[in-house]
MIDOSE-1310 file (N, C-alpha, C; in nm, 2 decimals, decimal comma, always signed):
residues 264
mtir	-16,56/-4,85/+14,71/-16,44/-4,87/+14,73/-16,34/-4,88/+14,63; -16,24/-4,81/+14,66/-16,13/-4,78/+14,54/-16,05/-4,92/+14,52; -16,03/-4,94/+14,40/-15,94/-5,05/+14,36/-15,81/-5,03/+14,36; -15,71/-5,06/+14,44/-15,58/-5,04/+14,48/-15,49/-5,14/+14,39
sani	-15,40/-5,07/+14,33/-15,29/-5,16/+14,25/-15,22/-5,26/+14,35; -15,17/-5,36/+14,27/-15,06/-5,46/+14,37/-14,95/-5,36/+14,41; -14,89/-5,31/+14,35/-14,81/-5,19/+14,44/-14,87/-5,13/+14,55; -14,94/-5,06/+14,54/-15,02/-4,99/+14,67/-15,06/-5,07/+14,79
nvmv	-15,12/-5,23/+14,75/-15,16/-5,31/+14,83/-15,00/-5,37/+14,90; -14,90/-5,38/+14,85/-14,78/-5,42/+14,91/-14,73/-5,31/+15,00; -14,75/-5,21/+14,96/-14,71/-5,08/+15,06/-14,77/-5,05/+15,17; -14,89/-5,06/+15,17/-14,98/-5,03/+15,25/-14,96/-5,16/+15,35
aaar	-14,99/-5,28/+15,30/-14,95/-5,41/+15,41/-14,82/-5,37/+15,47; -14,74/-5,34/+15,41/-14,60/-5,32/+15,48/-14,60/-5,24/+15,59; -14,66/-5,11/+15,56/-14,69/-5,01/+15,70/-14,75/-5,04/+15,79; -14,87/-5,11/+15,76/-14,97/-5,19/+15,87/-14,88/-5,26/+15,95
kaar	-14,79/-5,34/+15,89/-14,74/-5,45/+15,97/-14,62/-5,36/+16,06; -14,55/-5,29/+16,00/-14,43/-5,20/+16,09/-14,49/-5,12/+16,19; -14,64/-5,08/+16,17/-14,70/-5,00/+16,27/-14,73/-5,07/+16,40; -14,73/-5,23/+16,38/-14,75/-5,27/+16,55/-14,66/-5,21/+16,60
gilr	-14,52/-5,23/+16,58/-14,41/-5,20/+16,68/-14,40/-5,06/+16,70; -14,45/-4,95/+16,61/-14,43/-4,83/+16,63/-14,52/-4,77/+16,76; -14,64/-4,87/+16,75/-14,76/-4,84/+16,86/-14,72/-4,90/+16,98; -14,65/-4,98/+16,98/-14,62/-5,02/+17,11/-14,49/-4,94/+17,18
dfge	-14,41/-4,90/+17,09/-14,32/-4,83/+17,11/-14,38/-4,67/+17,17; -14,46/-4,61/+17,10/-14,52/-4,52/+17,13/-14,60/-4,49/+17,27; -14,63/-4,62/+17,30/-14,71/-4,63/+17,42/-14,61/-4,62/+17,54; -14,47/-4,69/+17,50/-14,38/-4,66/+17,62/-14,27/-4,56/+17,58
veql	-14,29/-4,45/+17,53/-14,19/-4,35/+17,50/-14,11/-4,32/+17,59; -14,12/-4,28/+17,68/-14,05/-4,27/+17,78/-13,93/-4,35/+17,81; -13,93/-4,51/+17,75/-13,82/-4,59/+17,79/-13,77/-4,64/+17,68; -13,79/-4,57/+17,56/-13,72/-4,58/+17,42/-13,56/-4,55/+17,46
qvsr	-13,52/-4,62/+17,38/-13,35/-4,62/+17,40/-13,31/-4,48/+17,27; -13,27/-4,43/+17,29/-13,25/-4,28/+17,19/-13,12/-4,23/+17,21; -13,05/-4,26/+17,06/-12,92/-4,23/+17,03/-12,92/-4,10/+16,97; -12,81/-4,03/+16,95/-12,82/-3,90/+16,89/-12,72/-3,92/+16,78
kgtn	-12,79/-3,84/+16,65/-12,70/-3,88/+16,52/-12,67/-3,73/+16,45; -12,59/-3,65/+16,54/-12,56/-3,51/+16,45/-12,67/-3,46/+16,54; -12,63/-3,31/+16,55/-12,71/-3,19/+16,59/-12,86/-3,18/+16,57; -12,94/-3,23/+16,69/-13,08/-3,22/+16,69/-13,13/-3,32/+16,59
dfvt	-13,06/-3,41/+16,55/-13,12/-3,52/+16,46/-13,11/-3,64/+16,52; -13,22/-3,69/+16,59/-13,24/-3,80/+16,65/-13,28/-3,92/+16,57; -13,24/-4,04/+16,65/-13,26/-4,16/+16,58/-13,29/-4,26/+16,69; -13,42/-4,31/+16,68/-13,46/-4,42/+16,80/-13,45/-4,56/+16,77
aadt	-13,45/-4,65/+16,84/-13,46/-4,76/+16,84/-13,60/-4,81/+16,72; -13,70/-4,73/+16,76/-13,81/-4,74/+16,66/-13,78/-4,72/+16,55; -13,71/-4,61/+16,49/-13,66/-4,58/+16,35/-13,63/-4,72/+16,29; -13,53/-4,75/+16,37/-13,44/-4,86/+16,27/-13,54/-5,01/+16,28
rtek	-13,60/-5,02/+16,39/-13,68/-5,15/+16,39/-13,81/-5,14/+16,26; -13,86/-5,01/+16,26/-13,96/-4,99/+16,17/-13,88/-5,00/+16,00; -13,78/-4,93/+16,00/-13,73/-4,96/+15,85/-13,69/-5,11/+15,81; -13,66/-5,17/+15,92/-13,61/-5,32/+15,90/-13,74/-5,40/+15,86
vlrq	-13,85/-5,38/+15,92/-13,97/-5,43/+15,87/-14,02/-5,40/+15,76; -14,02/-5,27/+15,72/-14,07/-5,22/+15,57/-13,96/-5,27/+15,47; -13,85/-5,29/+15,51/-13,74/-5,32/+15,40/-13,80/-5,50/+15,39; -13,79/-5,56/+15,49/-13,83/-5,70/+15,50/-13,95/-5,71/+15,41
elkk	-14,07/-5,66/+15,44/-14,20/-5,69/+15,38/-14,21/-5,65/+15,22; -14,12/-5,53/+15,19/-14,10/-5,50/+15,04/-14,03/-5,59/+14,96; -13,94/-5,61/+15,02/-13,82/-5,75/+14,98/-13,88/-5,85/+14,95; -13,96/-5,88/+15,01/-14,05/-6,02/+15,02/-14,12/-6,00/+14,88
arpd	-14,21/-5,89/+14,86/-14,31/-5,88/+14,78/-14,25/-5,86/+14,63; -14,12/-5,77/+14,65/-14,05/-5,72/+14,51/-13,90/-5,75/+14,54; -13,86/-5,86/+14,53/-13,69/-5,90/+14,55/-13,59/-5,83/+14,49; -13,63/-5,80/+14,36/-13,56/-5,74/+14,29/-13,51/-5,57/+14,28
ygfl	-13,63/-5,50/+14,34/-13,62/-5,38/+14,39/-13,51/-5,31/+14,47; -13,43/-5,20/+14,43/-13,33/-5,13/+14,52/-13,42/-5,04/+14,63; -13,37/-5,00/+14,71/-13,43/-4,91/+14,82/-13,31/-4,80/+14,87; -13,37/-4,68/+14,87/-13,32/-4,55/+14,94/-13,37/-4,55/+15,08
leeg	-13,32/-4,57/+15,17/-13,33/-4,54/+15,31/-13,28/-4,43/+15,38; -13,37/-4,39/+15,49/-13,31/-4,30/+15,57/-13,19/-4,33/+15,64; -13,21/-4,45/+15,73/-13,11/-4,50/+15,79/-13,01/-4,58/+15,74; -13,08/-4,68/+15,66/-12,97/-4,75/+15,56/-12,90/-4,73/+15,46
geev	-12,93/-4,60/+15,39/-12,86/-4,56/+15,29/-12,92/-4,65/+15,15; -12,84/-4,62/+15,06/-12,89/-4,67/+14,93/-12,84/-4,81/+14,89; -12,96/-4,87/+14,87/-12,91/-5,05/+14,80/-12,98/-5,08/+14,68; -12,88/-5,09/+14,58/-12,91/-5,13/+14,47/-12,94/-5,27/+14,45
gsna	-13,06/-5,26/+14,36/-13,14/-5,42/+14,34/-13,12/-5,46/+14,21; -13,13/-5,58/+14,17/-13,09/-5,63/+14,06/-13,18/-5,56/+13,96; -13,31/-5,51/+13,96/-13,39/-5,43/+13,89/-13,35/-5,29/+13,88; -13,28/-5,26/+13,82/-13,19/-5,09/+13,88/-13,31/-5,01/+13,83
snrw	-13,42/-5,05/+13,74/-13,52/-4,94/+13,72/-13,63/-4,92/+13,83; -13,63/-4,96/+13,93/-13,72/-4,97/+14,05/-13,63/-4,96/+14,18; -13,70/-4,85/+14,25/-13,64/-4,85/+14,38/-13,75/-4,80/+14,50; -13,76/-4,87/+14,60/-13,84/-4,79/+14,72/-13,77/-4,71/+14,78
iidp	-13,83/-4,56/+14,82/-13,79/-4,44/+14,89/-13,85/-4,47/+15,03; -13,78/-4,48/+15,15/-13,86/-4,51/+15,27/-13,80/-4,41/+15,37; -13,91/-4,34/+15,45/-13,87/-4,28/+15,60/-13,93/-4,39/+15,69; -13,88/-4,43/+15,77/-13,96/-4,51/+15,86/-14,03/-4,43/+15,95
idgt	-13,98/-4,31/+16,01/-14,08/-4,24/+16,13/-14,05/-4,08/+16,06; -14,13/-4,01/+15,99/-14,10/-3,90/+15,94/-14,16/-3,81/+16,05; -14,10/-3,74/+16,13/-14,13/-3,67/+16,27/-14,08/-3,73/+16,36; -13,97/-3,77/+16,41/-13,92/-3,85/+16,48/-13,89/-3,80/+16,62
tnfi	-13,89/-3,64/+16,60/-13,87/-3,55/+16,72/-14,01/-3,57/+16,78; -14,13/-3,54/+16,70/-14,26/-3,58/+16,77/-14,28/-3,68/+16,81; -14,23/-3,79/+16,76/-14,27/-3,94/+16,83/-14,19/-3,96/+16,95; -14,05/-3,89/+17,00/-13,96/-3,93/+17,07/-14,03/-3,85/+17,23
hgip	-14,11/-3,71/+17,16/-14,17/-3,65/+17,29/-14,31/-3,68/+17,29; -14,36/-3,79/+17,21/-14,51/-3,84/+17,26/-14,58/-3,76/+17,21; -14,56/-3,67/+17,09/-14,67/-3,60/+17,00/-14,72/-3,71/+16,90; -14,86/-3,72/+16,86/-14,90/-3,80/+16,80/-14,91/-3,74/+16,68
hfam	-14,81/-3,71/+16,61/-14,81/-3,66/+16,45/-14,66/-3,68/+16,38; -14,68/-3,82/+16,30/-14,59/-3,87/+16,25/-14,60/-3,96/+16,17; -14,53/-4,02/+16,05/-14,57/-4,12/+15,95/-14,47/-4,18/+15,90; -14,50/-4,29/+15,86/-14,42/-4,36/+15,76/-14,43/-4,31/+15,62
sial	-14,35/-4,28/+15,55/-14,34/-4,25/+15,42/-14,27/-4,36/+15,29; -14,37/-4,39/+15,22/-14,29/-4,50/+15,12/-14,34/-4,45/+14,99; -14,25/-4,44/+14,89/-14,26/-4,41/+14,75/-14,20/-4,53/+14,69; -14,26/-4,54/+14,54/-14,18/-4,62/+14,46/-14,15/-4,56/+14,35
ereg	-14,03/-4,55/+14,32/-13,96/-4,47/+14,20/-13,91/-4,56/+14,07; -13,99/-4,53/+13,97/-13,95/-4,62/+13,86/-13,88/-4,53/+13,75; -13,74/-4,54/+13,70/-13,68/-4,47/+13,59/-13,67/-4,33/+13,64; -13,66/-4,31/+13,78/-13,63/-4,16/+13,82/-13,75/-4,10/+13,86
eiia	-13,86/-4,14/+13,83/-14,02/-4,08/+13,84/-14,08/-4,15/+13,95; -14,16/-4,06/+14,05/-14,22/-4,14/+14,16/-14,38/-4,18/+14,08; -14,38/-4,31/+14,10/-14,52/-4,37/+14,04/-14,61/-4,42/+14,15; -14,56/-4,41/+14,27/-14,66/-4,47/+14,36/-14,65/-4,42/+14,51
gvvy	-14,70/-4,38/+14,60/-14,64/-4,34/+14,74/-14,76/-4,37/+14,81; -14,71/-4,37/+14,97/-14,80/-4,41/+15,09/-14,75/-4,33/+15,19; -14,84/-4,26/+15,28/-14,81/-4,17/+15,38/-14,91/-4,21/+15,48; -14,86/-4,29/+15,60/-14,95/-4,35/+15,70/-14,91/-4,29/+15,82
npit	-15,01/-4,25/+15,89/-14,99/-4,22/+16,04/-15,07/-4,32/+16,12; -14,95/-4,40/+16,18/-15,04/-4,53/+16,25/-15,11/-4,48/+16,38; -15,10/-4,36/+16,45/-15,17/-4,32/+16,53/-15,32/-4,28/+16,52; -15,36/-4,23/+16,39/-15,49/-4,20/+16,33/-15,57/-4,26/+16,25
ddvf	-15,44/-4,37/+16,21/-15,50/-4,47/+16,10/-15,51/-4,40/+15,98; -15,47/-4,32/+15,96/-15,48/-4,21/+15,81/-15,40/-4,30/+15,73; -15,46/-4,32/+15,64/-15,35/-4,38/+15,51/-15,39/-4,32/+15,38; -15,28/-4,24/+15,36/-15,29/-4,15/+15,20/-15,20/-4,23/+15,09
vaek	-15,29/-4,26/+14,99/-15,20/-4,28/+14,87/-15,23/-4,23/+14,76; -15,13/-4,26/+14,67/-15,14/-4,21/+14,55/-15,06/-4,30/+14,45; -15,10/-4,30/+14,30/-15,05/-4,34/+14,21/-15,06/-4,28/+14,11; -14,96/-4,28/+14,01/-14,97/-4,19/+13,90/-15,07/-4,23/+13,81
gnga	-15,14/-4,12/+13,78/-15,24/-4,11/+13,66/-15,37/-4,20/+13,73; -15,38/-4,22/+13,85/-15,50/-4,29/+13,91/-15,54/-4,19/+14,04; -15,49/-4,09/+14,08/-15,56/-3,98/+14,17/-15,48/-4,03/+14,30; -15,54/-3,94/+14,42/-15,49/-3,96/+14,55/-15,62/-3,96/+14,62
flnd	-15,57/-4,08/+14,75/-15,68/-4,10/+14,81/-15,64/-4,11/+14,99; -15,76/-4,08/+15,06/-15,73/-4,11/+15,20/-15,83/-4,21/+15,25; -15,78/-4,29/+15,31/-15,89/-4,41/+15,35/-16,00/-4,43/+15,25; -15,96/-4,45/+15,12/-16,05/-4,48/+15,01/-16,12/-4,34/+14,98
hrlr	-16,15/-4,23/+15,04/-16,19/-4,12/+14,97/-16,09/-4,05/+14,89; -16,16/-4,00/+14,75/-16,06/-3,90/+14,68/-16,02/-3,80/+14,74; -15,91/-3,74/+14,71/-15,84/-3,64/+14,75/-15,82/-3,53/+14,65; -15,87/-3,38/+14,68/-15,86/-3,30/+14,58/-15,79/-3,18/+14,70
vsar	-15,69/-3,10/+14,63/-15,63/-2,99/+14,68/-15,77/-2,88/+14,70; -15,74/-2,79/+14,81/-15,84/-2,67/+14,82/-15,84/-2,58/+14,67; -15,93/-2,52/+14,70/-16,00/-2,43/+14,56/-15,97/-2,30/+14,59; -15,92/-2,26/+14,75/-15,88/-2,12/+14,78/-15,83/-2,05/+14,70
rkie	-15,84/-1,94/+14,66/-15,82/-1,86/+14,54/-15,73/-1,74/+14,63; -15,76/-1,67/+14,73/-15,73/-1,56/+14,79/-15,60/-1,60/+14,88; -15,50/-1,54/+14,85/-15,38/-1,57/+14,95/-15,42/-1,52/+15,10; -15,50/-1,42/+15,13/-15,50/-1,37/+15,26/-15,63/-1,45/+15,33
eavv	-15,66/-1,58/+15,24/-15,76/-1,65/+15,34/-15,69/-1,79/+15,35; -15,57/-1,79/+15,29/-15,52/-1,93/+15,29/-15,42/-1,97/+15,45; -15,45/-2,07/+15,49/-15,37/-2,14/+15,57/-15,23/-2,21/+15,54; -15,12/-2,18/+15,56/-15,00/-2,26/+15,51/-14,92/-2,31/+15,60
ttgi	-14,84/-2,43/+15,59/-14,78/-2,51/+15,66/-14,65/-2,47/+15,60; -14,54/-2,51/+15,74/-14,41/-2,49/+15,67/-14,32/-2,57/+15,78; -14,20/-2,58/+15,75/-14,09/-2,65/+15,86/-13,99/-2,54/+15,94; -13,96/-2,54/+16,05/-13,87/-2,44/+16,09/-13,73/-2,49/+16,10
phlg	-13,65/-2,41/+16,03/-13,49/-2,50/+16,07/-13,48/-2,46/+16,22; -13,42/-2,53/+16,27/-13,39/-2,56/+16,37/-13,21/-2,55/+16,43; -13,18/-2,57/+16,54/-13,04/-2,57/+16,58/-12,95/-2,64/+16,47; -12,85/-2,59/+16,41/-12,78/-2,67/+16,32/-12,79/-2,71/+16,19
rgdh	-12,94/-2,65/+16,15/-13,00/-2,68/+16,03/-13,06/-2,55/+15,94; -12,99/-2,55/+15,85/-13,08/-2,43/+15,76/-13,05/-2,29/+15,78; -13,11/-2,21/+15,67/-13,06/-2,06/+15,68/-13,15/-2,00/+15,75; -13,13/-1,96/+15,90/-13,23/-1,92/+15,95/-13,29/-1,76/+15,92
qqfl	-13,17/-1,69/+15,87/-13,24/-1,56/+15,85/-13,30/-1,55/+15,71; -13,29/-1,63/+15,63/-13,37/-1,67/+15,49/-13,50/-1,73/+15,52; -13,52/-1,80/+15,66/-13,63/-1,85/+15,69/-13,73/-1,72/+15,77; -13,63/-1,64/+15,85/-13,75/-1,55/+15,91/-13,78/-1,43/+15,78
rels	-13,71/-1,40/+15,68/-13,75/-1,31/+15,59/-13,89/-1,38/+15,51; -13,88/-1,51/+15,48/-13,99/-1,57/+15,43/-14,10/-1,60/+15,51; -14,07/-1,61/+15,64/-14,20/-1,64/+15,75/-14,26/-1,49/+15,77; -14,17/-1,39/+15,75/-14,24/-1,25/+15,79/-14,32/-1,22/+15,66
avmg	-14,28/-1,25/+15,54/-14,37/-1,20/+15,42/-14,53/-1,32/+15,43; -14,50/-1,44/+15,46/-14,59/-1,50/+15,44/-14,67/-1,50/+15,56; -14,65/-1,46/+15,69/-14,72/-1,43/+15,79/-14,80/-1,30/+15,79; -14,74/-1,22/+15,72/-14,83/-1,08/+15,71/-14,92/-1,07/+15,57
stag	-14,94/-1,19/+15,53/-15,00/-1,18/+15,41/-15,12/-1,30/+15,40; -15,11/-1,40/+15,51/-15,22/-1,51/+15,49/-15,29/-1,52/+15,64; -15,37/-1,60/+15,63/-15,49/-1,63/+15,71/-15,42/-1,70/+15,85; -15,31/-1,76/+15,81/-15,24/-1,89/+15,95/-15,13/-1,95/+15,89
lrrf	-15,04/-1,95/+15,97/-14,92/-2,06/+15,97/-14,95/-2,17/+16,07; -14,90/-2,30/+16,03/-14,91/-2,41/+16,10/-14,76/-2,48/+16,08; -14,69/-2,53/+16,19/-14,57/-2,58/+16,20/-14,60/-2,74/+16,27; -14,64/-2,84/+16,18/-14,66/-2,98/+16,24/-14,54/-3,06/+16,26
gsas	-14,43/-3,02/+16,18/-14,32/-3,13/+16,21/-14,30/-3,26/+16,14; -14,37/-3,28/+16,04/-14,36/-3,40/+15,98/-14,41/-3,33/+15,81; -14,29/-3,36/+15,74/-14,30/-3,28/+15,59/-14,41/-3,37/+15,51; -14,38/-3,49/+15,52/-14,50/-3,62/+15,43/-14,61/-3,57/+15,49
ldla	-14,66/-3,56/+15,62/-14,80/-3,52/+15,64/-14,85/-3,37/+15,59; -14,73/-3,30/+15,59/-14,76/-3,15/+15,53/-14,80/-3,16/+15,40; -14,74/-3,24/+15,32/-14,77/-3,25/+15,18/-14,91/-3,33/+15,19; -14,92/-3,42/+15,24/-15,04/-3,53/+15,25/-15,16/-3,42/+15,30
yvaa	-15,17/-3,31/+15,40/-15,25/-3,23/+15,41/-15,30/-3,13/+15,32; -15,18/-3,09/+15,25/-15,24/-2,99/+15,13/-15,28/-3,08/+15,02; -15,30/-3,21/+14,99/-15,36/-3,29/+14,91/-15,48/-3,31/+14,94; -15,50/-3,30/+15,08/-15,65/-3,33/+15,14/-15,71/-3,20/+15,15
grcd	-15,67/-3,10/+15,09/-15,73/-2,96/+15,14/-15,73/-2,91/+15,26; -15,67/-3,00/+15,36/-15,66/-2,92/+15,52/-15,60/-2,80/+15,51; -15,47/-2,79/+15,46/-15,39/-2,65/+15,43/-15,39/-2,62/+15,31; -15,37/-2,51/+15,26/-15,38/-2,44/+15,13/-15,22/-2,44/+15,07
aywe	-15,14/-2,43/+15,15/-14,99/-2,44/+15,08/-14,91/-2,47/+15,16; -14,79/-2,53/+15,13/-14,67/-2,58/+15,22/-14,54/-2,53/+15,15; -14,44/-2,48/+15,26/-14,31/-2,46/+15,19/-14,20/-2,50/+15,30; -14,09/-2,57/+15,25/-14,00/-2,59/+15,33/-13,87/-2,61/+15,22
rglq	-13,72/-2,61/+15,31/-13,61/-2,63/+15,27/-13,53/-2,70/+15,34; -13,41/-2,77/+15,25/-13,31/-2,85/+15,34/-13,38/-3,01/+15,33; -13,48/-3,03/+15,30/-13,53/-3,17/+15,31/-13,47/-3,29/+15,24; -13,47/-3,41/+15,27/-13,43/-3,49/+15,19/-13,53/-3,59/+15,10
pwdi	-13,48/-3,66/+15,03/-13,58/-3,74/+14,91/-13,71/-3,86/+14,97; -13,64/-3,88/+15,10/-13,76/-3,96/+15,16/-13,85/-3,89/+15,24; -13,82/-3,75/+15,28/-13,91/-3,67/+15,34/-14,04/-3,67/+15,24; -14,01/-3,64/+15,13/-14,11/-3,55/+15,01/-14,14/-3,67/+14,92
aagi	-14,07/-3,74/+14,86/-14,11/-3,84/+14,74/-14,25/-3,88/+14,74; -14,30/-3,96/+14,82/-14,45/-3,98/+14,84/-14,54/-3,85/+14,86; -14,51/-3,77/+14,94/-14,59/-3,64/+14,92/-14,60/-3,55/+14,83; -14,51/-3,57/+14,72/-14,51/-3,48/+14,60/-14,63/-3,58/+14,53
llvr	-14,63/-3,67/+14,52/-14,70/-3,74/+14,42/-14,84/-3,73/+14,46; -14,88/-3,73/+14,61/-15,01/-3,71/+14,66/-15,05/-3,56/+14,61; -15,00/-3,49/+14,64/-15,01/-3,34/+14,60/-15,06/-3,32/+14,45; -14,98/-3,39/+14,37/-14,98/-3,38/+14,22/-15,11/-3,44/+14,17
eagg	-15,15/-3,59/+14,20/-15,23/-3,65/+14,19/-15,37/-3,58/+14,27; -15,37/-3,48/+14,34/-15,50/-3,44/+14,43/-15,50/-3,31/+14,35; -15,44/-3,31/+14,23/-15,47/-3,17/+14,16/-15,38/-3,03/+14,17; -15,30/-3,06/+14,24/-15,21/-2,93/+14,31/-15,07/-2,96/+14,23
yvye	-14,98/-2,86/+14,25/-14,87/-2,81/+14,20/-14,73/-2,83/+14,31; -14,63/-2,87/+14,26/-14,51/-2,87/+14,35/-14,41/-2,84/+14,28; -14,37/-2,74/+14,33/-14,22/-2,69/+14,24/-14,12/-2,64/+14,37; -14,02/-2,60/+14,33/-13,92/-2,53/+14,41/-13,99/-2,39/+14,46
pdgk	-13,95/-2,34/+14,57/-13,99/-2,20/+14,61/-13,99/-2,09/+14,50; -13,94/-2,12/+14,40/-13,93/-1,99/+14,29/-14,06/-2,03/+14,21; -14,13/-2,13/+14,23/-14,24/-2,16/+14,16/-14,23/-2,23/+14,01; -14,09/-2,24/+13,99/-14,06/-2,32/+13,85/-13,98/-2,43/+13,86
glnm	-13,89/-2,43/+13,94/-13,79/-2,56/+13,94/-13,86/-2,67/+13,98; -13,80/-2,78/+13,91/-13,84/-2,91/+13,93/-13,77/-3,02/+14,00; -13,67/-2,96/+14,05/-13,55/-3,05/+14,11/-13,56/-3,06/+14,25; -13,66/-3,08/+14,34/-13,70/-3,09/+14,47/-13,65/-3,20/+14,51
mesg	-13,64/-3,32/+14,44/-13,57/-3,43/+14,51/-13,43/-3,40/+14,53; -13,34/-3,33/+14,46/-13,21/-3,28/+14,46/-13,19/-3,17/+14,56; -13,26/-3,06/+14,54/-13,25/-2,95/+14,62/-13,28/-2,96/+14,77; -13,42/-3,02/+14,80/-13,49/-3,05/+14,91/-13,55/-2,93/+14,94
nvla	-13,58/-2,83/+14,82/-13,68/-2,70/+14,86/-13,80/-2,75/+14,81; -13,91/-2,71/+14,86/-14,06/-2,76/+14,81/-14,12/-2,63/+14,85; -14,23/-2,61/+14,75/-14,37/-2,53/+14,74/-14,46/-2,61/+14,71; -14,58/-2,65/+14,78/-14,69/-2,71/+14,73/-14,81/-2,63/+14,77
tnah	-14,90/-2,65/+14,65/-15,00/-2,55/+14,66/-15,11/-2,57/+14,57; -15,21/-2,51/+14,54/-15,33/-2,50/+14,43/-15,26/-2,41/+14,32; -15,34/-2,44/+14,21/-15,30/-2,36/+14,10/-15,32/-2,22/+14,11; -15,42/-2,17/+14,20/-15,45/-2,04/+14,23/-15,35/-1,93/+14,32
lltp	-15,28/-2,03/+14,42/-15,19/-1,97/+14,49/-15,02/-1,98/+14,47; -14,99/-2,08/+14,38/-14,87/-2,09/+14,35/-14,78/-1,95/+14,31; -14,86/-1,90/+14,23/-14,79/-1,74/+14,19/-14,77/-1,62/+14,32; -14,87/-1,65/+14,38/-14,88/-1,54/+14,54/-14,77/-1,60/+14,61
mskl	-14,76/-1,75/+14,67/-14,69/-1,79/+14,73/-14,53/-1,78/+14,69; -14,52/-1,79/+14,56/-14,38/-1,78/+14,53/-14,31/-1,65/+14,51; -14,43/-1,54/+14,49/-14,35/-1,42/+14,50/-14,33/-1,38/+14,65; -14,43/-1,42/+14,74/-14,39/-1,39/+14,88/-14,25/-1,45/+14,94
lngq	-14,22/-1,57/+14,89/-14,09/-1,64/+14,95/-13,97/-1,59/+14,86; -14,03/-1,51/+14,76/-13,89/-1,43/+14,68/-13,89/-1,31/+14,69; -13,95/-1,22/+14,79/-13,96/-1,10/+14,82/-14,02/-1,01/+14,69; -14,10/-1,05/+14,62/-14,16/-1,00/+14,50/-14,28/-0,92/+14,56
């Protein structure tokens, strides 16, 4: 049994409590009240309720920490060194269409560095956790990124820019390069779970552009603590939290993937 830190215990407990409402709503997905927030960017009543529960539970445990919330924005705490970064439902479009692939993503940032992360899929009850220097785990089993060395044997995940979002032509160029050089591409619709799957060795690489900090904060730590690498798609840049552009993979595939994405 893995010994979890107090912070991880707090994060997992908050996620499990928030999951009760998500599971009820998912069972009645056709009756959800759905509003629209911009082009193809949906917010459900479940999103708002889930974020509220997560905030309440984390606030109760760490009353002086701040928040960066997908729906609620930034909230500065009295302890300026620590803040929670939360996506209540990463994969909202999947959720409202009844597709059981979405997750809560919770990260703890200290002095600008992610030190703990939880990605939780309430449908499968998969709990991915990571803490800086202590490794990454799925339901208490240690995670390692895949050891695959050949790009032609790799399975790669990505996010496809949709209506009103992203550079479609750039993505098509990248897609063509990766598609013609790998064993397969997958598009699951949840960035946090894509990163978690790379950490678990289920997929060999993942890239996407135009993400938000709450989409990737916990997942970045998961990959790194599982022995993987996370950079911007050039294979060097480290400003993913600002740029929103991510490439995650193992040591062997980092250079081949970055070359493909950059037309080399």
